[in-house]
C-alpha positions as a Markdown table, in Angstrom:
| # | Residue | x | y | z |
|---|---|---|---|---|
| 1 | Met | -45.8 | -190.7 | -19.6 |
| 2 | Ala | -43.4 | -189.9 | -16.9 |
| 3 | Ser | -40.4 | -190.9 | -19.1 |
| 4 | Arg | -41.6 | -188.6 | -21.9 |
| 5 | Cys | -41.7 | -185.7 | -19.5 |
| 6 | Ile | -38.2 | -186.5 | -18.3 |
| 7 | Arg | -36.9 | -186.6 | -21.9 |
| 8 | Thr | -38.5 | -183.2 | -22.7 |
| 9 | Val | -36.9 | -181.6 | -19.6 |
| 10 | Arg | -33.5 | -183.0 | -20.5 |
| 11 | Arg | -33.8 | -181.6 | -24.1 |
| 12 | Ser | -34.8 | -178.2 | -22.8 |
| 13 | Tyr | -31.9 | -178.2 | -20.3 |
| 14 | Ser | -29.5 | -179.1 | -23.1 |
| 15 | Val | -30.7 | -176.2 | -25.3 |
| 16 | Val | -30.4 | -173.8 | -22.4 |
| 17 | Ala | -27.0 | -175.1 | -21.5 |
| 18 | Ser | -25.8 | -174.8 | -25.1 |
| 19 | Asn | -27.0 | -171.2 | -25.4 |
| 20 | Ser | -25.4 | -170.3 | -22.1 |
| 21 | Leu | -22.1 | -171.9 | -23.3 |
| 22 | Leu | -22.2 | -169.9 | -26.6 |
| 23 | Arg | -22.8 | -166.7 | -24.7 |
| 24 | Thr | -20.0 | -167.5 | -22.4 |
| 25 | Arg | -17.6 | -168.2 | -25.3 |
| 26 | Ala | -18.5 | -165.1 | -27.1 |
| 27 | Ser | -18.1 | -162.6 | -24.2 |
| 28 | Pro | -14.2 | -162.4 | -24.2 |
| 29 | Arg | -14.2 | -161.8 | -28.0 |
| 30 | Leu | -16.7 | -159.0 | -27.6 |
| 31 | Leu | -14.7 | -157.5 | -24.7 |
| 32 | Cys | -11.5 | -157.6 | -26.8 |
| 33 | Thr | -13.2 | -155.9 | -29.7 |
| 34 | Ala | -14.5 | -153.1 | -27.5 |
| 35 | Ala | -11.1 | -152.7 | -26.0 |
| 36 | Gln | -9.5 | -152.4 | -29.4 |
| 37 | Gln | -12.0 | -149.8 | -30.5 |
| 38 | Lys | -11.4 | -147.8 | -27.3 |
| 39 | Asp | -7.6 | -148.0 | -27.9 |
| 40 | Gly | -8.0 | -146.9 | -31.5 |
| 41 | Gln | -10.2 | -143.9 | -30.5 |
| 42 | Ala | -7.7 | -142.9 | -27.8 |
| 43 | His | -4.9 | -143.1 | -30.3 |
| 44 | Leu | -6.8 | -140.9 | -32.7 |
| 45 | Glu | -7.6 | -138.4 | -30.0 |
| 46 | Lys | -3.9 | -138.3 | -29.1 |
| 47 | Ser | -2.9 | -137.7 | -32.7 |
| 48 | Gln | -5.4 | -134.9 | -33.0 |
| 49 | Leu | -4.2 | -133.3 | -29.8 |
| 50 | Glu | -0.5 | -133.5 | -30.9 |
| 51 | Glu | -1.5 | -131.8 | -34.2 |
| 52 | Gln | -3.3 | -129.1 | -32.4 |
| 53 | Val | -0.3 | -128.6 | -30.0 |
| 54 | Lys | 2.1 | -128.5 | -33.0 |
| 55 | Glu | -0.1 | -125.9 | -34.8 |
| 56 | Val | -0.3 | -123.7 | -31.7 |
| 57 | Met | 3.5 | -123.8 | -31.2 |
| 58 | Glu | 4.0 | -122.8 | -34.8 |
| 59 | Lys | 1.7 | -119.9 | -34.5 |
| 60 | Tyr | 3.4 | -118.9 | -31.2 |
| 61 | Lys | 6.8 | -119.0 | -32.9 |
| 62 | Arg | 5.6 | -116.9 | -35.8 |
| 63 | Ser | 4.1 | -114.4 | -33.4 |
| 64 | Leu | 7.4 | -114.2 | -31.5 |
| 65 | Ala | 9.3 | -113.6 | -34.8 |
| 66 | Asp | 6.8 | -110.9 | -35.9 |
| 67 | Met | 7.2 | -109.2 | -32.6 |
| 68 | Glu | 11.0 | -109.3 | -32.8 |
| 69 | Asn | 10.9 | -107.9 | -36.3 |
| 70 | Leu | 8.6 | -105.1 | -35.2 |
| 71 | Arg | 10.8 | -104.3 | -32.2 |
| 72 | Ala | 13.9 | -104.2 | -34.4 |
| 73 | Arg | 12.1 | -101.9 | -36.9 |
| 74 | Asn | 10.9 | -99.6 | -34.1 |
| 75 | Gln | 14.4 | -99.5 | -32.6 |
| 76 | Lys | 15.9 | -98.6 | -36.0 |
| 77 | Met | 13.4 | -95.8 | -36.5 |
| 78 | Val | 14.2 | -94.4 | -33.1 |
| 79 | Glu | 17.9 | -94.6 | -33.8 |
| 80 | Asp | 17.5 | -92.9 | -37.2 |
| 81 | Ala | 15.3 | -90.2 | -35.6 |
| 82 | Lys | 18.1 | -89.5 | -33.1 |
| 83 | Leu | 20.8 | -89.5 | -35.8 |
| 84 | Tyr | 19.0 | -87.7 | -38.6 |
| 85 | Gly | 16.5 | -85.6 | -36.7 |
| 86 | Ile | 18.6 | -82.5 | -37.2 |
| 87 | Gln | 18.7 | -83.1 | -41.0 |
| 88 | Gly | 16.4 | -80.2 | -41.8 |
| 89 | Phe | 18.2 | -77.9 | -39.5 |
| 90 | Cys | 21.5 | -78.9 | -41.1 |
| 91 | Lys | 20.2 | -78.1 | -44.5 |
| 92 | Asp | 19.3 | -74.6 | -43.4 |
| 93 | Leu | 22.7 | -74.1 | -41.9 |
| 94 | Leu | 24.4 | -75.2 | -45.2 |
| 95 | Glu | 22.9 | -72.1 | -46.9 |
| 96 | Val | 24.6 | -70.0 | -44.3 |
| 97 | Ala | 27.9 | -71.8 | -44.8 |
| 98 | Asp | 27.6 | -71.3 | -48.6 |
| 99 | Ile | 27.1 | -67.5 | -48.2 |
| 100 | Leu | 30.1 | -67.4 | -45.8 |
| 101 | Glu | 32.2 | -69.3 | -48.3 |
| 102 | Met | 31.2 | -67.0 | -51.2 |
| 103 | Ala | 32.0 | -63.9 | -49.0 |
| 104 | Met | 35.5 | -65.2 | -48.4 |
| 105 | Glu | 36.1 | -66.1 | -52.1 |
| 106 | Ser | 34.9 | -62.6 | -53.2 |
| 107 | Val | 37.8 | -60.9 | -51.5 |
| 108 | Pro | 41.0 | -60.8 | -53.6 |
| 109 | Glu | 44.2 | -62.1 | -51.9 |
| 110 | Glu | 46.1 | -58.9 | -52.7 |
| 111 | Ala | 43.4 | -56.8 | -51.1 |
| 112 | Val | 43.6 | -58.9 | -47.9 |
| 113 | Asn | 47.4 | -58.6 | -47.8 |
| 114 | Asn | 47.3 | -54.8 | -48.4 |
| 115 | Thr | 48.6 | -53.2 | -45.3 |
| 116 | His | 46.9 | -49.9 | -46.1 |
| 117 | Asn | 43.5 | -51.5 | -45.4 |
| 118 | Pro | 43.8 | -53.3 | -42.0 |
| 119 | His | 40.0 | -53.3 | -41.4 |
| 120 | Leu | 39.4 | -55.4 | -44.5 |
| 121 | Lys | 42.1 | -57.9 | -43.3 |
| 122 | Asn | 40.5 | -58.1 | -39.8 |
| 123 | Leu | 37.1 | -58.6 | -41.4 |
| 124 | Phe | 38.4 | -61.4 | -43.6 |
| 125 | Asp | 40.3 | -63.0 | -40.7 |
| 126 | Gly | 37.0 | -63.0 | -38.8 |
| 127 | Leu | 35.2 | -64.7 | -41.6 |
| 128 | Val | 37.9 | -67.4 | -41.8 |
| 129 | Met | 37.7 | -68.0 | -38.1 |
| 130 | Thr | 33.9 | -68.2 | -38.3 |
| 131 | Glu | 34.1 | -70.7 | -41.1 |
| 132 | Val | 36.6 | -72.8 | -39.3 |
| 133 | Gln | 34.5 | -72.9 | -36.1 |
| 134 | Met | 31.3 | -73.7 | -38.1 |
| 135 | Gln | 33.1 | -76.7 | -39.7 |
| 136 | Lys | 34.2 | -77.9 | -36.3 |
| 137 | Val | 30.5 | -77.7 | -35.1 |
| 138 | Phe | 29.4 | -79.6 | -38.3 |
| 139 | Thr | 32.0 | -82.3 | -37.7 |
| 140 | Lys | 31.0 | -82.7 | -34.1 |
| 141 | His | 27.4 | -83.5 | -35.2 |
| 142 | Gly | 28.4 | -85.8 | -38.0 |
| 143 | Leu | 28.1 | -83.2 | -40.8 |
| 144 | Val | 31.1 | -83.6 | -43.2 |
| 145 | Lys | 32.0 | -81.5 | -46.2 |
| 146 | Leu | 32.5 | -83.3 | -49.6 |
| 147 | Asp | 35.4 | -82.0 | -51.6 |
| 148 | Pro | 35.4 | -84.3 | -54.6 |
| 149 | Asp | 37.9 | -82.3 | -56.8 |
| 150 | Gly | 39.9 | -84.8 | -58.8 |
| 151 | Gln | 38.0 | -87.9 | -57.5 |
| 152 | Arg | 36.0 | -90.4 | -59.5 |
| 153 | Phe | 32.5 | -89.3 | -60.1 |
| 154 | Asp | 30.1 | -90.9 | -57.7 |
| 155 | Pro | 26.4 | -90.5 | -58.5 |
| 156 | Tyr | 25.5 | -91.1 | -54.8 |
| 157 | Glu | 27.6 | -88.1 | -53.7 |
| 158 | His | 27.9 | -85.9 | -56.7 |
| 159 | Glu | 25.5 | -84.3 | -59.2 |
| 160 | Ala | 27.0 | -83.7 | -62.6 |
| 161 | Leu | 26.1 | -80.3 | -64.1 |
| 162 | Phe | 28.1 | -80.7 | -67.3 |
| 163 | His | 30.6 | -83.0 | -69.0 |
| 164 | Ala | 33.6 | -81.6 | -70.8 |
| 165 | Pro | 37.0 | -82.9 | -72.1 |
| 166 | Val | 39.8 | -81.5 | -69.9 |
| 167 | Pro | 43.4 | -82.1 | -71.1 |
| 168 | Gly | 45.6 | -83.8 | -68.6 |
| 169 | Lys | 42.7 | -85.2 | -66.5 |
| 170 | Glu | 41.3 | -88.7 | -66.5 |
| 171 | Pro | 37.8 | -89.1 | -68.0 |
| 172 | Gly | 35.2 | -89.8 | -65.3 |
| 173 | Thr | 36.8 | -87.7 | -62.7 |
| 174 | Val | 35.6 | -84.4 | -61.2 |
| 175 | Ala | 37.2 | -81.4 | -63.0 |
| 176 | Met | 35.3 | -78.6 | -61.2 |
| 177 | Val | 33.2 | -78.2 | -58.0 |
| 178 | Thr | 30.7 | -75.4 | -58.3 |
| 179 | Lys | 29.0 | -76.2 | -55.0 |
| 180 | Thr | 30.3 | -78.3 | -52.2 |
| 181 | Gly | 28.3 | -81.2 | -50.9 |
| 182 | Tyr | 27.8 | -82.6 | -47.4 |
| 183 | Lys | 27.2 | -85.9 | -45.7 |
| 184 | Leu | 25.3 | -86.4 | -42.4 |
| 185 | Arg | 26.6 | -89.4 | -40.5 |
| 186 | Gly | 27.5 | -91.2 | -43.7 |
| 187 | Arg | 24.3 | -90.3 | -45.6 |
| 188 | Thr | 24.5 | -87.8 | -48.4 |
| 189 | Leu | 22.6 | -84.8 | -47.2 |
| 190 | Arg | 23.4 | -82.6 | -50.2 |
| 191 | Pro | 25.3 | -83.8 | -53.3 |
| 192 | Ala | 28.2 | -81.8 | -54.6 |
| 193 | Leu | 27.5 | -80.0 | -57.9 |
| 194 | Val | 30.4 | -80.8 | -60.2 |
| 195 | Gly | 31.7 | -80.8 | -63.7 |
| 196 | Val | 32.9 | -84.2 | -65.0 |
| 197 | Val | 35.7 | -84.9 | -67.4 |
| 198 | Lys | 34.6 | -86.8 | -70.5 |
| 199 | Pro | 36.8 | -88.5 | -73.1 |
| 200 | Pro | 38.1 | -86.2 | -75.9 |
| 201 | Glu | 36.2 | -86.6 | -79.1 |
| 202 | Ser | 38.1 | -88.4 | -81.7 |
| 203 | Ser | 38.9 | -86.3 | -84.8 |
| 204 | Ser | 37.3 | -87.5 | -88.0 |
| 205 | Val | 39.7 | -88.3 | -90.8 |
């Protein structure tokens, strides 16, 4: 009876020892798997953070570019306002210059040179001096007269009122200026009204 009990205890001990051994052998493998899972999760989180940082940097760069473009546009608007803010005032003054020019052209040269009428000559000389001074003021503020007589027709600076063949003149050039034009700091403020030379019509046989 005693020997049977001893054998039973030994078998129980063997089973317990085997289970303990299995648990001991399995523990490092479980620990390694857990560590790998943790490393994988950390790598995934790092990739996600890098993508987020990259996205934020791209948005930041786009915002900087937009702000720079807005600043450049605003600066251009301010500069244009400084340069062309007197555009309306200049247009009004051009009407005065036109009247002054017509007044000088209406006086015949022989009447001006007539010594029997010095008052008319003095008046004409005053008009000439006024016109010269006005052109100086225009030039000072960037307003330049366009005198395209004999030049090639430019649709950005001239407005054609008519086309006609003119002997001795090249087709496409300005033959007559009916109203002078002006440019304000390189920009056409008022186109010159002109007549343009067209090729002569070929006679039918």
